[in-house]
MIDREN-685847 format. One record per residue: residue in three letters; residue number from 0; x, y negated, z of N, C-alpha, C, O in turn. Coordinates in Angstrom, 2 decimals, padded with zeros to 5 digits. Layout:
(ALA, NUM, (X, Y, Z), (X, Y, Z), (X, Y, Z), (X, Y, Z)) ...
This chain:
(MET, 0, (000.83, 001.17, 000.00), (000.00, 000.00, 000.00), (000.88, -001.25, 000.00), (001.80, -001.35, 000.81)) (ARG, 1, (000.60, -002.18, -000.90), (001.38, -003.42, -000.99), (000.83, -004.47, -000.05), (-000.38, -004.61, 000.13)) (GLU, 2, (001.75, -005.21, 000.55), (001.35, -006.31, 001.43), (001.07, -007.54, 000.57), (001.85, -007.89, -000.31)) (THR, 3, (-000.04, -008.18, 000.84), (-000.35, -009.40, 000.09), (000.15, -010.62, 000.84), (000.20, -010.62, 002.07)) (VAL, 4, (000.51, -011.64, 000.11), (001.03, -012.86, 000.71), (000.05, -013.99, 000.39), (-000.23, -014.27, -000.77)) (SER, 5, (-000.45, -014.62, 001.42), (-001.39, -015.72, 001.21), (-000.63, -016.98, 000.81), (000.57, -017.09, 001.05)) (ALA, 6, (-001.33, -017.91, 000.21), (-000.72, -019.16, -000.24), (-000.15, -019.92, 000.94), (-000.82, -020.10, 001.95)) (GLY, 7, (001.09, -020.37, 000.81), (001.72, -021.14, 001.87), (002.33, -020.31, 002.98), (002.83, -020.86, 003.96)) (ARG, 8, (002.28, -019.01, 002.84), (002.80, -018.16, 003.91), (003.58, -017.01, 003.28), (003.11, -016.38, 002.33)) (LEU, 9, (004.75, -016.74, 003.80), (005.59, -015.69, 003.25), (006.31, -014.97, 004.38), (007.13, -015.57, 005.07)) (GLY, 10, (006.01, -013.73, 004.57), (006.69, -012.94, 005.57), (006.56, -013.48, 006.99), (007.50, -013.37, 007.78)) (GLY, 11, (005.42, -014.08, 007.32), (005.24, -014.62, 008.66), (005.79, -016.02, 008.83), (005.64, -016.61, 009.90)) (ARG, 12, (006.41, -016.58, 007.79), (006.96, -017.93, 007.88), (006.24, -018.83, 006.90), (005.92, -018.42, 005.78)) (TYR, 13, (005.99, -020.05, 007.31), (005.30, -020.99, 006.44), (006.29, -021.64, 005.48), (007.43, -021.93, 005.85)) (LEU, 14, (005.85, -021.86, 004.27), (006.67, -022.56, 003.30), (006.32, -024.04, 003.36), (005.15, -024.41, 003.36)) (ARG, 15, (007.33, -024.87, 003.41), (007.12, -026.32, 003.43), (007.93, -026.92, 002.31), (009.15, -026.76, 002.25)) (HIS, 16, (007.27, -027.60, 001.43), (007.95, -028.20, 000.29), (008.47, -029.57, 000.67), (007.82, -030.32, 001.41)) (ALA, 17, (009.66, -029.90, 000.17), (010.25, -031.20, 000.45), (011.10, -031.64, -000.73), (011.62, -030.83, -001.49)) (ASN, 18, (011.23, -032.95, -000.85), (012.15, -033.63, -001.75), (011.84, -033.56, -003.24), (012.78, -033.56, -004.03)) (PRO, 19, (010.60, -033.49, -003.68), (010.39, -033.68, -005.11), (010.40, -035.15, -005.50), (010.50, -035.47, -006.68)) (ALA, 20, (010.29, -036.07, -004.51), (010.29, -037.50, -004.80), (011.51, -038.14, -004.13), (011.48, -038.42, -002.93)) (ARG, 21, (012.54, -038.36, -004.89), (013.77, -038.93, -004.32), (013.58, -040.39, -003.98), (012.80, -041.10, -004.61)) (THR, 22, (014.32, -040.84, -002.94), (014.19, -042.19, -002.44), (015.51, -042.93, -002.60), (016.57, -042.38, -002.34)) (ALA, 23, (015.44, -044.20, -003.03), (016.61, -045.07, -003.12), (016.16, -046.51, -003.01), (014.99, -046.83, -003.23)) (CYS, 24, (017.09, -047.37, -002.67), (016.76, -048.79, -002.53), (016.43, -049.44, -003.86), (015.56, -050.31, -003.93)) (PHE, 25, (017.10, -049.03, -004.91), (016.94, -049.67, -006.21), (016.48, -048.68, -007.26), (016.95, -047.54, -007.28)) (ALA, 26, (015.58, -049.09, -008.11), (015.08, -048.22, -009.18), (016.08, -048.11, -010.32), (015.95, -047.24, -011.18)) (ARG, 27, (017.08, -049.00, -010.34), (018.04, -049.02, -011.45), (018.76, -047.71, -011.67), (019.10, -047.36, -012.80)) (SER, 28, (018.98, -046.98, -010.61), (019.74, -045.73, -010.73), (019.02, -044.72, -011.61), (019.66, -043.85, -012.21)) (GLY, 29, (017.69, -044.81, -011.68), (016.91, -043.86, -012.46), (016.78, -042.50, -011.81), (016.16, -041.59, -012.36)) (LEU, 30, (017.38, -042.36, -010.63), (017.34, -041.07, -009.94), (016.26, -041.00, -008.87), (016.01, -039.92, -008.33)) (SER, 31, (015.64, -042.12, -008.57), (014.64, -042.11, -007.50), (013.30, -042.61, -008.02), (013.23, -043.29, -009.03)) (VAL, 32, (012.25, -042.24, -007.30), (010.91, -042.71, -007.64), (010.30, -043.56, -006.53), (009.29, -044.23, -006.75)) (LEU, 33, (010.92, -043.55, -005.34), (010.39, -044.30, -004.19), (011.44, -045.25, -003.64), (012.64, -044.99, -003.73)) (ASP, 34, (010.97, -046.38, -003.06), (011.89, -047.23, -002.33), (011.91, -046.80, -000.86), (011.33, -045.77, -000.51)) (VAL, 35, (012.58, -047.57, -000.01), (012.72, -047.18, 001.39), (011.42, -047.26, 002.18), (011.34, -046.75, 003.30)) (HIS, 36, (010.39, -047.90, 001.60), (009.07, -047.96, 002.24), (008.11, -046.94, 001.64), (006.90, -047.03, 001.84)) (CYS, 37, (008.64, -045.97, 000.90), (007.86, -044.89, 000.28), (006.91, -045.40, -000.80), (005.92, -044.74, -001.12)) (LYS, 38, (007.21, -046.56, -001.37), (006.42, -047.13, -002.45), (007.04, -046.75, -003.78), (008.26, -046.82, -003.95)) (ALA, 39, (006.21, -046.34, -004.71), (006.71, -045.96, -006.04), (007.31, -047.18, -006.72), (006.75, -048.28, -006.65)) (HIS, 40, (008.45, -047.00, -007.39), (009.11, -048.10, -008.09), (008.24, -048.64, -009.23), (008.21, -049.85, -009.47)) (GLU, 41, (007.55, -047.77, -009.91), (006.83, -048.15, -011.12), (005.41, -048.68, -010.87), (004.85, -049.37, -011.72)) (LEU, 42, (004.83, -048.36, -009.72), (003.46, -048.78, -009.41), (003.44, -049.56, -008.11), (003.96, -049.09, -007.09)) (ASP, 43, (002.86, -050.74, -008.14), (002.89, -051.60, -006.96), (001.98, -051.14, -005.84), (002.18, -051.53, -004.69)) (ASN, 44, (000.98, -050.32, -006.13), (000.03, -049.93, -005.08), (000.03, -048.42, -004.81), (-000.99, -047.88, -004.37)) (LEU, 45, (001.14, -047.75, -005.07), (001.22, -046.31, -004.81), (002.28, -046.02, -003.76), (003.46, -046.33, -003.95)) (TYR, 46, (001.86, -045.44, -002.66), (002.75, -045.04, -001.59), (002.60, -043.53, -001.39), (001.49, -043.00, -001.44)) (LEU, 47, (003.70, -042.84, -001.17), (003.67, -041.40, -000.88), (004.05, -041.20, 000.59), (005.18, -041.47, 000.99)) (VAL, 48, (003.11, -040.74, 001.36), (003.37, -040.53, 002.78), (003.08, -039.07, 003.10), (002.04, -038.73, 003.68)) (ASP, 49, (003.99, -038.23, 002.71), (003.91, -036.79, 002.98), (005.35, -036.28, 003.08), (006.25, -037.08, 003.33)) (THR, 50, (005.58, -035.02, 002.88), (006.94, -034.50, 002.98), (007.72, -034.60, 001.68), (008.85, -034.12, 001.61)) (SER, 51, (007.15, -035.20, 000.65), (007.85, -035.25, -000.63), (009.09, -036.14, -000.59), (009.98, -035.97, -001.43)) (PHE, 52, (009.19, -037.07, 000.35), (010.37, -037.93, 000.42), (011.40, -037.43, 001.42), (012.45, -038.06, 001.58)) (PHE, 53, (011.14, -036.33, 002.10), (012.10, -035.75, 003.03), (013.26, -035.15, 002.25), (013.05, -034.48, 001.24)) (ALA, 54, (014.47, -035.37, 002.71), (015.63, -034.75, 002.07), (015.63, -033.25, 002.29), (016.01, -032.49, 001.40)) (SER, 55, (015.20, -032.81, 003.46), (015.07, -031.39, 003.77), (014.15, -031.26, 004.98), (013.85, -032.24, 005.67)) (ILE, 56, (013.71, -030.05, 005.22), (012.87, -029.78, 006.39), (013.54, -028.68, 007.18), (013.90, -027.64, 006.65)) (GLY, 57, (013.69, -028.93, 008.47), (014.33, -027.95, 009.33), (013.40, -026.80, 009.67), (012.47, -026.48, 008.92)) (ALA, 58, (013.66, -026.20, 010.79), (012.91, -025.01, 011.20), (011.64, -025.34, 011.95), (010.91, -024.43, 012.35)) (VAL, 59, (011.36, -026.61, 012.16), (010.17, -026.99, 012.92), (009.14, -027.63, 012.00), (009.45, -028.07, 010.90)) (ASP, 60, (007.91, -027.66, 012.48), (006.81, -028.25, 011.74), (007.01, -029.76, 011.62), (007.22, -030.43, 012.63)) (PRO, 61, (006.95, -030.32, 010.40), (007.21, -031.75, 010.22), (005.99, -032.65, 010.42), (006.05, -033.83, 010.09)) (SER, 62, (004.91, -032.14, 010.95), (003.66, -032.91, 011.05), (003.82, -034.22, 011.82), (003.32, -035.25, 011.39)) (LEU, 63, (004.52, -034.18, 012.97), (004.69, -035.41, 013.75), (005.55, -036.42, 013.01), (005.30, -037.63, 013.11)) (THR, 64, (006.54, -035.97, 012.28), (007.37, -036.88, 011.50), (006.58, -037.51, 010.37), (006.76, -038.69, 010.07)) (VAL, 65, (005.70, -036.73, 009.74), (004.84, -037.28, 008.69), (003.90, -038.33, 009.28), (003.68, -039.38, 008.66)) (MET, 66, (003.35, -038.07, 010.46), (002.46, -039.05, 011.09), (003.21, -040.33, 011.45), (002.70, -041.42, 011.25)) (ALA, 67, (004.43, -040.19, 011.98), (005.23, -041.37, 012.31), (005.57, -042.17, 011.05), (005.54, -043.40, 011.07)) (SER, 68, (005.88, -041.48, 009.97), (006.17, -042.16, 008.71), (004.94, -042.86, 008.17), (005.04, -043.96, 007.63)) (ALA, 69, (003.78, -042.25, 008.32), (002.53, -042.87, 007.87), (002.27, -044.15, 008.66), (001.82, -045.14, 008.08)) (LEU, 70, (002.53, -044.15, 009.95), (002.36, -045.36, 010.75), (003.34, -046.45, 010.31), (002.96, -047.62, 010.22)) (ARG, 71, (004.59, -046.07, 010.05), (005.60, -047.03, 009.61), (005.21, -047.65, 008.27), (005.29, -048.86, 008.11)) (VAL, 72, (004.80, -046.82, 007.32), (004.40, -047.31, 006.00), (003.12, -048.14, 006.11), (002.99, -049.15, 005.42)) (GLY, 73, (002.19, -047.73, 006.96), (000.97, -048.50, 007.16), (001.26, -049.90, 007.69), (000.64, -050.87, 007.26)) (GLU, 74, (002.21, -050.01, 008.63), (002.61, -051.33, 009.14), (003.24, -052.17, 008.03), (003.01, -053.38, 007.96)) (HIS, 75, (004.02, -051.55, 007.17), (004.61, -052.26, 006.03), (003.51, -052.78, 005.10), (003.58, -053.92, 004.63)) (ILE, 76, (002.53, -051.96, 004.82), (001.43, -052.37, 003.93), (000.64, -053.52, 004.56), (000.28, -054.47, 003.87)) (LEU, 77, (000.37, -053.45, 005.87), (-000.32, -054.55, 006.55), (000.48, -055.84, 006.45), (-000.09, -056.92, 006.26)) (GLY, 78, (001.79, -055.73, 006.59), (002.64, -056.90, 006.44), (002.60, -057.50, 005.06), (002.65, -058.72, 004.91)) (ARG, 79, (002.50, -056.65, 004.04), (002.39, -057.14, 002.66), (001.06, -057.84, 002.41), (000.99, -058.81, 001.66)) (LEU, 80, (000.01, -057.32, 003.04), (-001.31, -057.90, 002.82), (-001.54, -059.19, 003.59), (-002.43, -059.97, 003.28)) (GLY, 81, (-000.70, -059.40, 004.61), (-000.80, -060.65, 005.37), (-001.68, -060.49, 006.50), (-001.89, -061.43, 007.26)) 
């Protein structure tokens, strides 16, 4: 009998995706899609606040870090709106 693997789970360990959206201060390099505030270089109103901007994810659940990042980015957006 074959063991089935549910989506997002492999051998008792959860899979967490990270770093499909590289971050850099300047868009000139062409290697990044986000600035340091997680805002897309090409779109003025697009922010990514998930694990896509993480360079890597350790052995622990990144949920609290994602929440802290969302608060930081939210404060930045409030500052932009005045």
